[in-house]
Structures are given as structure tokens and as C-alpha cells.
C-alpha positions as CSV (number, residue, x, y, z in Angstrom):
1,M,14.9,61.0,-30.0
2,P,15.8,57.9,-32.1
3,R,16.2,54.4,-30.5
4,S,19.8,53.4,-31.0
5,T,22.6,51.5,-29.4
6,S,23.4,52.8,-25.9
7,P,26.9,52.9,-24.3
8,P,28.1,49.6,-22.7
9,G,26.3,48.8,-19.5
10,A,23.2,50.8,-20.3
11,D,21.9,47.9,-22.5
12,V,21.7,45.4,-19.6
13,T,19.8,47.2,-16.9
14,P,17.8,50.3,-16.4
15,A,19.0,50.6,-12.8
16,P,21.8,52.9,-11.9
17,V,25.3,51.4,-11.6
18,P,26.0,50.5,-8.0
19,A,28.5,52.5,-6.0
20,P,31.9,50.9,-5.6
21,G,32.0,48.6,-2.6
22,T,28.2,47.8,-2.9
23,G,27.4,44.2,-2.1
24,F,26.3,41.8,-4.8
25,F,22.7,41.9,-3.5
26,A,20.8,45.1,-3.3
27,E,17.9,45.7,-0.9
28,S,14.6,45.3,-2.8
29,G,11.2,46.7,-1.9
30,H,9.5,43.2,-2.0
31,S,10.2,39.7,-0.9
32,D,11.8,37.8,-3.7
33,E,12.7,34.1,-3.6
34,L,16.4,33.9,-4.4
35,L,18.3,31.0,-5.9
36,V,22.0,31.4,-5.9
37,A,25.0,30.0,-7.8
38,D,27.7,29.1,-5.3
39,L,31.2,28.3,-6.5
40,G,33.5,27.1,-3.7
41,G,31.6,29.0,-1.0
42,T,31.3,32.2,-3.0
43,V,28.0,33.4,-4.5
44,V,28.7,34.1,-8.2
45,G,25.2,34.6,-9.4
46,Y,21.5,34.8,-8.5
47,V,18.0,34.7,-9.9
48,A,15.1,36.3,-8.1
49,L,11.5,35.0,-8.4
50,H,8.4,36.9,-7.4
51,Q,4.6,36.5,-7.7
52,A,4.1,39.9,-9.3
53,I,0.3,40.1,-8.8
54,A,-0.8,38.9,-5.3
55,L,-4.1,37.5,-6.4
56,E,-5.3,33.9,-6.3
57,S,-6.3,34.2,-10.0
58,H,-2.6,35.0,-10.8
59,R,-1.0,32.5,-8.5
60,H,0.0,30.3,-11.5
61,V,2.5,32.9,-12.7
62,R,6.0,33.7,-11.3
63,E,8.2,36.4,-12.6
64,I,12.0,36.5,-12.8
65,T,12.7,39.9,-11.4
66,G,16.5,39.7,-11.4
67,L,19.3,37.6,-12.9
68,A,22.9,38.4,-12.4
69,V,26.3,36.7,-12.7
70,A,29.5,38.2,-11.4
71,P,31.4,39.5,-14.4
72,A,34.5,37.3,-13.6
73,H,32.2,34.3,-14.2
74,H,30.5,35.3,-17.4
75,G,30.6,32.7,-20.2
76,R,30.6,29.7,-18.0
77,G,26.9,28.7,-18.3
78,I,26.0,30.0,-14.9
79,G,23.2,32.2,-16.2
80,R,21.6,29.3,-18.1
81,L,21.8,27.1,-14.9
82,L,20.1,29.8,-12.9
83,V,17.3,30.2,-15.4
84,E,16.8,26.5,-15.6
85,A,16.8,26.2,-11.8
86,A,14.3,29.0,-11.6
87,T,12.1,27.3,-14.1
88,E,12.3,24.0,-12.2
89,E,11.4,25.9,-8.9
90,V,8.4,27.5,-10.6
91,R,7.3,24.1,-11.8
92,R,7.9,22.5,-8.4
93,Q,5.6,25.2,-6.9
94,G,2.9,24.2,-9.3
95,A,2.9,27.3,-11.4
96,H,2.1,27.3,-15.1
97,K,4.1,30.3,-16.4
98,V,7.2,32.2,-15.7
99,S,7.7,35.7,-17.1
100,L,10.4,38.4,-17.2
101,R,11.3,41.7,-18.7
102,V,14.5,42.4,-20.6
103,L,15.8,45.5,-22.3
104,A,15.6,45.1,-26.1
105,P,19.3,45.9,-26.8
106,N,20.4,43.2,-24.3
107,T,20.9,40.6,-27.0
108,A,23.0,38.3,-24.9
109,A,20.2,38.0,-22.3
110,R,17.5,37.7,-25.0
111,R,19.4,34.8,-26.6
112,L,19.8,33.1,-23.3
113,Y,16.1,33.4,-22.5
114,E,15.1,32.3,-26.0
115,S,17.4,29.2,-25.7
116,C,15.6,28.4,-22.4
117,G,12.2,28.4,-24.1
118,F,11.1,32.0,-23.5
119,E,9.2,33.9,-26.1
120,V,8.5,37.6,-26.6
121,E,4.9,38.3,-25.6
122,G,5.0,42.1,-25.8
123,V,7.0,45.2,-26.3
124,L,6.9,48.3,-24.1
125,K,8.1,51.0,-26.6
126,D,10.4,53.7,-25.2
127,E,10.0,52.3,-21.7
128,F,13.3,53.6,-20.4
129,R,15.5,56.6,-21.3
130,L,19.1,55.5,-20.9
131,A,22.2,57.4,-21.9
132,G,20.0,59.9,-23.7
133,R,18.2,57.3,-25.8
134,Y,14.8,55.6,-25.5
135,V,15.0,51.9,-25.0
136,D,12.2,49.3,-25.4
137,D,11.5,46.7,-22.7
138,L,10.4,43.2,-23.8
139,L,8.0,41.0,-22.0
140,M,9.0,37.4,-22.3
141,A,7.5,34.3,-20.9
142,R,7.7,30.5,-20.9
143,R,4.7,28.3,-20.3
144,L,5.1,25.1,-18.4
145,E,3.1,21.9,-18.2
146,D,-0.2,22.6,-16.5
147,P,0.0,20.7,-13.2
148,E,-3.8,20.4,-13.2
149,T,-4.0,18.3,-16.4
């Protein structure tokens, strides 16, 4: 099956669309550190950080495991602020690298991450099958100043 453009929505997440009335945050299987964007007492976005590999030798890496902004607040720079806040939190924790995964067709997210200093480190070909099409998943990362130098 060829890799081509998927229907709207399928390009931004491999997860199923939440049922109507589902809360903004879903239950996850691991303990993420969440940073939220609050606008007048309402959470309008979040970014989740996680140490993906629980080994001392991998302690210097954090992973962004989720980033979302409420659709009504798209285009206001909230996603950028969340990515920047996550990067600062990773730096504050003394980590050296922050990584993430993003669907290849999600050009808006890719542009955001690239503008925040992330680079593609790898491609997982045909990693997901969405809307009848194979979709690549990109590994992206940003290196920070080494706190030990």
C-alpha cells in the first residue's frame, strides 16, 4: 500500500479519536510529568515529559510523550510556549537531550519542533497504518548544553 496523505486528523496522532465528552487528559500507563497552559483558569494545552528508559545511563534523556492544544486555541503560540517550557524543565533537571516522535505527515508539528531546535534523528518506515495507509514516524531530538561541562 503506498504512503500518501491521510484524511484530516489521521496525520496528527496514531491514537483513536476520543469519544465525545472525554476529558482533555487521558489516563496513561506511565507517570508523565505534565506542564500545562492555563488561560484564565482553564487548561488549554499540555506537554508530557517522561524518562523513557529507566536506567541511570539514560537519565540524561527526557522524551516529550504528548503535546496538545485545545483546537479553539490553535495558532496563538501556545504549542511553542509548551515546547519551550518543556525544554527549560528538562534543562533544569540537568538532562542533556529531549526527544520525541511525530508522524511524518504532521507538517505543522514538524515545523514547530524544527523551529524550537529539534532535528530528525531517524525514521520508522510504515510504523502506523492509519485510514488504510502506512505512515512513517519520525524520531526528533534536541541536544542541550551539557550540565557537566
